[in-house]
LOBA-238127 format. One record per residue (C-alpha): residue in three letters; chain; x, y, z. Coordinates in Angstrom, 1 decimal. Layout:
// residues N
 res chain      X      Y      Z
 ALA     A      X      Y      Z
...
This chain:
// residues 449
 res chain      X      Y      Z
 UNK     A   21.1   14.9  -44.7
 UNK     A   21.6   17.6  -42.0
 UNK     A   18.1   17.0  -40.7
 UNK     A   18.8   13.3  -40.4
 UNK     A   21.9   14.1  -38.4
 UNK     A   19.9   16.4  -36.1
 UNK     A   17.3   13.6  -35.5
 UNK     A   20.0   11.1  -34.7
 UNK     A   21.5   13.5  -32.1
 UNK     A   18.1   14.1  -30.5
 UNK     A   17.5   10.3  -30.4
 UNK     A   20.9    9.9  -28.7
 UNK     A   20.1   12.6  -26.2
 UNK     A   16.7   11.0  -25.4
 UNK     A   18.3    7.6  -24.9
 UNK     A   21.0    9.1  -22.6
 UNK     A   18.5   11.1  -20.6
 UNK     A   16.2    8.1  -20.3
 UNK     A   19.1    5.9  -19.1
 UNK     A   20.2    8.5  -16.6
 UNK     A   16.6    8.8  -15.2
 UNK     A   16.3    5.0  -15.0
 UNK     A   19.5    4.8  -12.8
 UNK     A   18.5    7.9  -10.8
 UNK     A   15.0    6.6   -9.8
 UNK     A   16.0    3.0   -9.3
 UNK     A   17.3    3.6   -5.8
 UNK     A   15.2    3.7   -2.7
 UNK     A   16.8    5.8    0.1
 UNK     A   16.8    4.3    3.6
 UNK     A   14.5    6.6    5.5
 UNK     A   11.9    6.1    8.3
 UNK     A    8.7    8.0    8.4
 UNK     A    7.7    9.1   11.9
 UNK     A    4.2    9.2   13.3
 UNK     A    2.9   10.6   16.5
 UNK     A    1.1    8.4   18.9
 UNK     A   -0.9   11.3   20.3
 UNK     A   -2.5   12.6   17.1
 UNK     A   -5.0   10.9   14.8
 UNK     A   -4.0    9.9   11.3
 UNK     A   -6.4   10.4    8.4
 UNK     A   -6.2    8.3    5.3
 UNK     A   -8.8    8.9    2.5
 UNK     A  -11.6    9.6    4.9
 UNK     A  -10.7    7.1    7.6
 UNK     A   -9.2    8.0   11.0
 UNK     A   -6.7    5.9   12.9
 UNK     A   -5.2    6.3   16.4
 UNK     A   -1.7    4.8   17.1
 UNK     A   -1.8    5.3   20.8
 UNK     A   -2.0    2.0   22.6
 UNK     A   -4.5    1.3   25.3
 UNK     A   -1.7    0.6   27.7
 UNK     A    1.4    2.5   26.8
 UNK     A    4.1    0.1   27.9
 UNK     A    6.9    1.4   25.7
 UNK     A    9.3    4.1   26.5
 UNK     A    9.7    6.4   23.6
 UNK     A   13.1    7.9   22.8
 UNK     A   11.4   11.1   21.7
 UNK     A    8.1   11.9   23.5
 UNK     A    5.2   10.9   21.4
 UNK     A    7.2   10.1   18.3
 UNK     A    8.5    6.9   16.8
 UNK     A    9.6    5.5   13.4
 UNK     A    7.0    3.9   11.1
 UNK     A    8.7    0.5   11.3
 UNK     A    8.7    0.6   15.1
 UNK     A    4.9    1.3   15.4
 UNK     A    3.4   -1.7   17.3
 UNK     A    1.7   -3.9   14.8
 UNK     A   -1.6   -4.1   16.7
 UNK     A   -4.8   -2.2   16.8
 UNK     A   -5.2    0.8   14.6
 UNK     A   -1.5    0.9   13.7
 UNK     A   -1.8   -2.4   11.9
 UNK     A   -5.1   -1.4   10.4
 UNK     A   -3.5    1.7    9.0
 UNK     A   -0.6   -0.3    7.5
 UNK     A   -3.0   -2.7    5.9
 UNK     A   -5.2    0.1    4.5
 UNK     A   -2.3    2.1    3.1
 UNK     A   -0.6   -0.9    1.5
 UNK     A   -3.9   -1.9   -0.2
 UNK     A   -4.0    1.4   -2.2
 UNK     A   -2.8    0.9   -5.8
 UNK     A    0.7    2.3   -6.2
 UNK     A    1.8    3.3   -9.7
 UNK     A    5.4    4.4  -10.3
 UNK     A    7.9    5.0  -13.0
 UNK     A    8.5    1.9  -15.1
 UNK     A   11.2    1.0  -17.7
 UNK     A   11.5   -1.4  -20.6
 UNK     A    7.9   -1.2  -21.6
 UNK     A    6.8   -1.0  -25.3
 UNK     A    7.5    2.4  -27.0
 UNK     A    5.0    5.1  -26.2
 UNK     A    2.8    6.6  -28.9
 UNK     A    4.6    9.1  -31.1
 UNK     A    8.0    8.4  -29.6
 UNK     A   10.7    5.8  -29.0
 UNK     A   10.6    6.2  -25.2
 UNK     A   10.4    3.0  -23.3
 UNK     A   10.4    4.6  -19.8
 UNK     A    8.6    7.5  -18.1
 UNK     A   11.3    8.2  -15.6
 UNK     A   11.8   11.9  -15.0
 UNK     A    8.6   13.2  -16.6
 UNK     A    5.6   10.9  -16.0
 UNK     A    5.1   11.4  -12.3
 UNK     A    1.9   13.5  -12.7
 UNK     A    0.4   10.9  -15.0
 UNK     A    1.2    8.2  -12.4
 UNK     A   -0.5   10.2   -9.6
 UNK     A   -3.5   10.6  -11.8
 UNK     A   -3.6    6.9  -12.4
 UNK     A   -3.4    6.3   -8.6
 UNK     A   -6.4    8.6   -8.0
 UNK     A   -8.4    6.9  -10.7
 UNK     A   -7.5    3.5   -9.3
 UNK     A   -8.7    4.6   -5.9
 UNK     A  -12.0    5.7   -7.4
 UNK     A  -12.4    2.3   -9.1
 UNK     A  -11.6    0.5   -5.9
 UNK     A  -14.4    2.4   -4.2
 UNK     A  -16.7    1.6   -7.1
 UNK     A  -16.1   -2.1   -7.4
 UNK     A  -14.7   -3.2   -4.0
 UNK     A  -15.7   -0.6   -1.5
 UNK     A  -13.7    1.6    1.0
 UNK     A  -13.4   -1.2    3.5
 UNK     A  -11.6   -3.6    1.1
 UNK     A   -8.0   -4.4    1.9
 UNK     A   -5.6   -6.7    0.0
 UNK     A   -4.9  -10.0    1.7
 UNK     A   -1.2   -9.7    1.1
 UNK     A   -0.9   -6.0    2.3
 UNK     A    1.0   -6.8    5.5
 UNK     A    3.3   -9.2    3.8
 UNK     A    4.9   -6.5    1.6
 UNK     A    8.6   -6.0    2.2
 UNK     A   10.1   -2.6    2.8
 UNK     A   11.9   -1.1   -0.1
 UNK     A   15.1   -0.5    1.9
 UNK     A   15.7   -3.9    3.5
 UNK     A   16.9   -7.2    2.3
 UNK     A   18.6   -8.2   -0.9
 UNK     A   17.4   -9.6   -4.2
 UNK     A   18.9  -13.0   -3.4
 UNK     A   17.3  -13.2    0.0
 UNK     A   13.9  -12.1   -1.2
 UNK     A   14.0  -14.6   -4.1
 UNK     A   14.9  -17.4   -1.7
 UNK     A   12.0  -16.4    0.6
 UNK     A    9.6  -16.4   -2.3
 UNK     A   10.8  -19.8   -3.5
 UNK     A   10.3  -21.3    0.0
 UNK     A    6.8  -19.7    0.2
 UNK     A    5.9  -21.0   -3.2
 UNK     A    7.0  -24.6   -2.4
 UNK     A    5.2  -24.6    0.9
 UNK     A    2.0  -23.3   -0.6
 UNK     A    2.1  -26.0   -3.2
 UNK     A    2.0  -28.8   -0.6
 UNK     A   -1.4  -30.5   -0.2
 UNK     A   -3.3  -29.3    2.8
 UNK     A   -0.8  -26.5    3.5
 UNK     A   -2.3  -23.7    5.6
 UNK     A   -0.4  -20.5    6.3
 UNK     A   -0.2  -20.3   10.1
 UNK     A   -0.6  -16.5    9.9
 UNK     A   -4.0  -16.8    8.3
 UNK     A   -7.1  -18.2    9.9
 UNK     A   -8.8  -21.0    8.0
 UNK     A  -11.8  -19.7    6.0
 UNK     A  -15.1  -21.2    5.3
 UNK     A  -15.9  -22.2    1.7
 UNK     A  -18.2  -19.3    1.1
 UNK     A  -15.8  -16.8    2.6
 UNK     A  -12.9  -18.3    0.6
 UNK     A  -14.9  -18.1   -2.7
 UNK     A  -15.8  -14.5   -2.0
 UNK     A  -12.2  -13.6   -1.2
 UNK     A  -11.0  -15.3   -4.4
 UNK     A  -13.6  -13.4   -6.5
 UNK     A  -12.5  -10.1   -4.9
 UNK     A   -8.9  -10.9   -5.7
 UNK     A  -10.0  -11.4   -9.4
 UNK     A  -11.6   -7.9   -9.3
 UNK     A   -8.4   -6.5   -7.8
 UNK     A   -6.2   -8.1  -10.4
 UNK     A   -8.4   -7.0  -13.3
 UNK     A   -8.5   -3.5  -12.0
 UNK     A   -4.7   -3.3  -11.7
 UNK     A   -4.3   -4.7  -15.3
 UNK     A   -6.3   -1.7  -16.7
 UNK     A   -3.3    0.4  -15.6
 UNK     A   -0.6   -1.8  -17.2
 UNK     A    2.2   -0.3  -19.3
 UNK     A    1.1   -2.0  -22.6
 UNK     A   -0.7   -0.3  -25.6
 UNK     A   -3.9   -2.3  -24.9
 UNK     A   -4.3   -1.3  -21.3
 UNK     A   -7.4    0.9  -21.1
 UNK     A   -6.1    3.3  -18.4
 UNK     A   -2.4    2.6  -18.9
 UNK     A    0.4    5.1  -19.6
 UNK     A    0.2    4.4  -23.4
 UNK     A   -3.5    5.3  -23.5
 UNK     A   -3.0    8.5  -21.4
 UNK     A    0.0    9.6  -23.6
 UNK     A   -2.1    9.0  -26.7
 UNK     A   -4.9   11.2  -25.3
 UNK     A   -2.3   13.8  -24.2
 UNK     A   -1.2   14.1  -27.9
 UNK     A   -4.7   15.6  -28.6
 UNK     A   -4.0   18.3  -26.0
 UNK     A   -0.6   19.1  -27.5
 UNK     A    1.4   17.1  -24.9
 UNK     A    4.2   14.8  -26.2
 UNK     A    5.7   11.7  -24.4
 UNK     A    8.5   13.2  -22.3
 UNK     A    6.7   16.5  -21.6
 UNK     A    5.8   17.3  -18.0
 UNK     A    2.1   17.3  -17.2
 UNK     A    0.4   19.7  -14.8
 UNK     A   -2.4   18.5  -12.5
 UNK     A   -5.1   20.3  -14.5
 UNK     A   -4.0   18.7  -17.8
 UNK     A   -3.9   15.3  -16.2
 UNK     A   -7.5   15.9  -14.9
 UNK     A   -8.7   16.4  -18.5
 UNK     A   -6.8   13.4  -19.7
 UNK     A   -8.5   11.3  -17.0
 UNK     A  -11.8   12.8  -18.1
 UNK     A  -11.1   11.5  -21.6
 UNK     A  -11.0    7.9  -20.5
 UNK     A  -14.6    7.8  -21.8
 UNK     A  -12.9    6.3  -24.8
 UNK     A  -12.2    3.1  -22.8
 UNK     A  -14.1    0.1  -24.0
 UNK     A  -13.9   -2.2  -21.0
 UNK     A  -17.3   -3.4  -20.1
 UNK     A  -16.7   -2.9  -16.4
 UNK     A  -16.3    0.9  -17.0
 UNK     A  -19.8    1.4  -18.4
 UNK     A  -21.4    2.4  -15.2
 UNK     A  -18.9    5.2  -14.2
 UNK     A  -18.4    8.7  -15.6
 UNK     A  -16.0   11.5  -15.0
 UNK     A  -16.5   15.2  -14.6
 UNK     A  -13.8   18.0  -14.6
 UNK     A  -14.8   21.4  -13.2
 UNK     A  -13.7   24.6  -14.9
 UNK     A  -12.5   27.9  -13.4
 UNK     A  -12.6   26.6   -9.9
 UNK     A  -16.3   26.0  -10.0
 UNK     A  -18.4   22.9   -9.6
 UNK     A  -22.0   22.4  -10.5
 UNK     A  -24.6   21.8   -7.8
 UNK     A  -25.9   18.9   -9.9
 UNK     A  -24.4   16.7  -12.6
 UNK     A  -26.7   15.1  -15.1
 UNK     A  -26.2   11.4  -15.4
 UNK     A  -28.1   10.9  -18.6
 UNK     A  -26.5   13.0  -21.3
 UNK     A  -24.3   10.4  -22.9
 UNK     A  -24.6    7.2  -21.1
 UNK     A  -26.4    4.1  -22.2
 UNK     A  -30.1    4.6  -21.9
 UNK     A  -30.5    1.1  -20.5
 UNK     A  -28.5    1.9  -17.4
 UNK     A  -30.6    3.3  -14.5
 UNK     A  -29.6    6.8  -13.6
 UNK     A  -29.1    6.1   -9.9
 UNK     A  -26.7    3.2  -10.6
 UNK     A  -24.1    5.3  -12.4
 UNK     A  -21.1    6.7  -10.4
 UNK     A  -19.3    9.9  -11.0
 UNK     A  -15.6   10.8  -10.6
 UNK     A  -15.4   14.5   -9.9
 UNK     A  -12.1   16.3  -10.5
 UNK     A  -11.6   19.9   -9.4
 UNK     A   -8.3   21.6  -10.4
 UNK     A   -7.6   24.5   -8.0
 UNK     A   -4.8   26.9   -7.1
 UNK     A   -4.4   27.4   -3.4
 UNK     A   -2.0   30.3   -3.6
 UNK     A    0.4   32.2   -5.9
 UNK     A    4.0   30.9   -5.6
 UNK     A    3.3   28.7   -2.6
 UNK     A    0.2   27.3   -0.9
 UNK     A   -1.5   29.9    1.3
 UNK     A   -1.5   28.6    4.9
 UNK     A   -5.2   29.7    5.1
 UNK     A   -6.0   26.6    2.9
 UNK     A   -4.2   24.0    5.1
 UNK     A   -7.3   23.3    7.2
 UNK     A   -9.4   23.1    4.0
 UNK     A   -7.1   20.4    2.6
 UNK     A   -7.3   18.6    5.9
 UNK     A  -11.1   18.7    5.9
 UNK     A  -11.2   17.4    2.3
 UNK     A   -8.9   14.5    3.0
 UNK     A  -11.1   13.6    6.0
 UNK     A  -14.2   13.1    3.8
 UNK     A  -15.1    9.5    3.1
 UNK     A  -15.9   10.3   -0.6
 UNK     A  -12.5   12.0   -1.2
 UNK     A  -10.2   10.1   -3.5
 UNK     A   -7.1   12.2   -2.8
 UNK     A   -5.3   15.2   -4.2
 UNK     A   -3.0   15.4   -7.2
 UNK     A   -0.2   17.7   -6.2
 UNK     A    3.1   17.6   -4.3
 UNK     A    6.1   19.8   -4.7
 UNK     A    6.9   22.0   -7.7
 UNK     A    7.3   19.6  -10.7
 UNK     A    7.5   16.6   -8.4
 UNK     A    4.0   15.2   -8.4
 UNK     A    2.8   13.1   -5.5
 UNK     A   -0.5   11.5   -4.7
 UNK     A   -1.7   13.1   -1.4
 UNK     A   -3.9   10.6    0.5
 UNK     A   -3.9   11.8    4.1
 UNK     A   -2.4   13.8    6.9
 UNK     A   -1.3   13.9   10.5
 UNK     A   -0.9   17.2   12.3
 UNK     A    1.0   19.5   10.0
 UNK     A    2.2   16.8    7.6
 UNK     A    0.7   15.4    4.5
 UNK     A    0.8   11.6    3.8
 UNK     A    1.5   10.7    0.2
 UNK     A    2.4    8.0   -2.3
 UNK     A    5.4    8.7   -4.3
 UNK     A    5.7    7.7   -8.0
 UNK     A    9.4    8.6   -8.2
 UNK     A   10.7    5.1   -8.1
 UNK     A   11.6    3.2  -11.2
 UNK     A   10.5   -0.4  -11.4
 UNK     A   10.7   -3.0  -14.2
 UNK     A    8.0   -3.6  -16.7
 UNK     A    5.3   -6.0  -15.7
 UNK     A    3.3   -7.8  -18.5
 UNK     A   -0.2   -7.5  -17.2
 UNK     A   -1.6   -9.5  -20.1
 UNK     A   -0.5  -12.6  -18.3
 UNK     A   -3.2  -14.0  -16.1
 UNK     A   -0.9  -14.5  -13.1
 UNK     A    1.2  -11.3  -13.3
 UNK     A    2.8  -10.3   -9.9
 UNK     A    0.9   -7.7   -7.9
 UNK     A    3.5   -6.8   -5.3
 UNK     A    5.0   -3.9   -7.2
 UNK     A    1.6   -2.2   -7.5
 UNK     A    1.4   -1.7   -3.7
 UNK     A    3.5    0.5   -1.5
 UNK     A    4.8   -1.0    1.8
 UNK     A    5.2    2.3    3.6
 UNK     A    3.9    5.9    3.5
 UNK     A    5.9    9.1    3.2
 UNK     A    5.2   12.5    4.7
 UNK     A    5.8   16.1    3.8
 UNK     A    5.0   19.4    5.5
 UNK     A    1.9   21.2    4.4
 UNK     A    4.2   24.3    3.8
 UNK     A    6.0   22.4    1.0
 UNK     A    2.8   21.7   -1.0
 UNK     A    2.6   23.2   -4.4
 UNK     A   -0.4   25.5   -4.8
 UNK     A   -1.5   24.0   -8.1
 UNK     A   -3.4   20.7   -7.5
 UNK     A   -6.5   18.7   -8.4
 UNK     A   -8.9   17.4   -5.8
 UNK     A  -10.9   14.2   -6.5
 UNK     A  -14.2   13.0   -5.2
 UNK     A  -16.2    9.8   -5.9
 UNK     A  -20.0    9.7   -5.9
 UNK     A  -21.8    6.3   -6.4
 UNK     A  -25.3    7.6   -6.8
 UNK     A  -27.3   10.8   -7.3
 UNK     A  -28.2   10.7   -3.6
 UNK     A  -24.5   10.5   -2.7
 UNK     A  -23.8   13.5   -4.9
 UNK     A  -26.4   15.5   -3.0
 UNK     A  -24.7   14.6    0.2
 UNK     A  -21.3   15.5   -1.2
 UNK     A  -22.6   18.9   -2.3
 UNK     A  -24.0   19.6    1.2
 UNK     A  -20.7   18.6    2.9
 UNK     A  -18.6   20.7    0.5
 UNK     A  -20.9   23.7    0.8
 UNK     A  -20.2   23.6    4.6
 UNK     A  -16.4   23.5    4.0
 UNK     A  -16.5   26.2    1.3
 UNK     A  -18.8   28.6    3.3
 UNK     A  -17.0   31.9    3.6
 UNK     A  -15.8   33.1    7.0
 UNK     A  -14.0   36.0    8.4
 UNK     A  -10.8   34.1    8.4
 UNK     A  -11.2   32.3    5.0
 UNK     A  -12.4   35.0    2.7
 UNK     A  -11.7   33.2   -0.6
 UNK     A  -12.9   29.5   -0.9
 UNK     A  -10.8   27.1   -2.9
 UNK     A  -13.7   26.7   -5.3
 UNK     A  -17.4   27.3   -5.4
 UNK     A  -20.5   25.3   -6.2
 UNK     A  -22.7   27.0   -8.8
 UNK     A  -26.3   26.1   -9.8
 UNK     A  -26.4   24.4  -13.2
 UNK     A  -25.3   21.2  -14.9
 UNK     A  -22.0   19.9  -16.0
 UNK     A  -21.4   17.7  -19.0
 UNK     A  -21.4   14.0  -18.3
 UNK     A  -18.3   12.2  -19.5
 UNK     A  -19.0    8.5  -20.0
 UNK     A  -16.2    6.0  -19.7
 UNK     A  -17.8    3.7  -22.2
 UNK     A  -20.8    3.6  -24.4
 UNK     A  -23.3    1.3  -26.1
 UNK     A  -23.0   -1.4  -23.4
 UNK     A  -25.9   -3.5  -22.0
 UNK     A  -26.4   -3.9  -18.3
 UNK     A  -25.2   -7.5  -18.5
 UNK     A  -21.9   -6.4  -19.9
 UNK     A  -21.4   -4.0  -17.0
 UNK     A  -21.4   -6.8  -14.4
 UNK     A  -18.1   -8.1  -12.9
 UNK     A  -18.6  -11.7  -14.1
 UNK     A  -17.0  -10.6  -17.3
 UNK     A  -13.7  -11.3  -15.6
 UNK     A  -12.2  -14.5  -16.8
 UNK     A  -10.6  -16.9  -14.3
 UNK     A   -8.4  -19.2  -16.5
 UNK     A   -7.1  -21.2  -13.5
 UNK     A  -10.2  -21.5  -11.4
 UNK     A   -7.7  -21.8   -8.5
 UNK     A   -5.5  -19.8   -6.3
 UNK     A   -3.2  -17.7   -8.5
 UNK     A    0.5  -17.8   -8.3
 UNK     A    2.5  -14.6   -7.7
 UNK     A    5.4  -15.9   -9.9
 UNK     A    9.0  -15.0   -9.3
 UNK     A    8.8  -11.2   -9.2
 UNK     A   11.7   -9.4   -7.6
 UNK     A   10.8   -6.1   -5.8
 UNK     A   13.6   -3.7   -6.5
């Protein structure tokens, strides 16, 4: 009887804590992120310059201006489109209970899992869509700190009605040819399917429910805080996924800050898949200091984020995980999972995509970066991996200034972790995606909080 009473008290505490976190993380603070016109901005291997060819504007603060005030032309607009096209995964509420618990929200504890999902999503975007892919609606996302629910709902209603009219053409978009339109529609199907893999439902292959279930095997319960190294191993374990599209990609997690100079691509994968067609996600957990990140590693992190095959860094502040995707000068650019959004049922063919993309970036000083982090890389082929090894060897080469490299590359082989098994080449192709409507999909009546 006493045990039952204790269980009821714990359940009540859990519900109260969950409710408090839902309220706490449902607010978006009005803040502007400043960027310099005079310094390049790096985003996952791409470089952007905001300085206009003819500087006609008078800046209130020399060389500085708010993100929302950056002229929407040239590289500034390209950067906005690129950033907003990355998949953004945040806290959610009101989803089905997580395995081994009654929790229906990950607010307050799931941030590192969300950043891990974002890194994995970026790897899959590179694998299926390429680094140059951008979402067609990226520049139409509304800022989190402007407008009201009613106003946004009205705007969406008008847009929906207009788009339903015969022959309607959005004046902001150039008219496309039939082939280009068909290709764009197919890529949008890829995009939607990829996002659905990260949905907050038990059946989503790479969703929170699947990651929590795998975490149970490592002694982690729903509600526990996950470190970047633990998350790396959970992402490695997505080999249990059965989605046909994941058959041609594997994951490798390094140990003891070492990486192999070669990774075998034939240990567990389907024999029918050619070796040079299988991609590898490489995750390297590192510690860049003791209590705080050693400034000697700042340039190393910058160099890594400048590489085209880098898929970001899992890190952030102490027990406040963030997905680090770029930098400018002495500030890191990141995507923040600490924002609670409502559950989206990705099992519906036309589920809304807006809440899976972030309208604006955030920045933090390098000095605030927690020393414990995980660096991610993506290699499409064996040849790509050889090139990655060469580039990393240059970055990790000891010098007088940098005596201790962040990690080392050792001769040998690492185990190959397959994301799926026993699949034929035919099942690996993207046509497995079903298009029930065979027409332009509707975004529904989603309200961005």
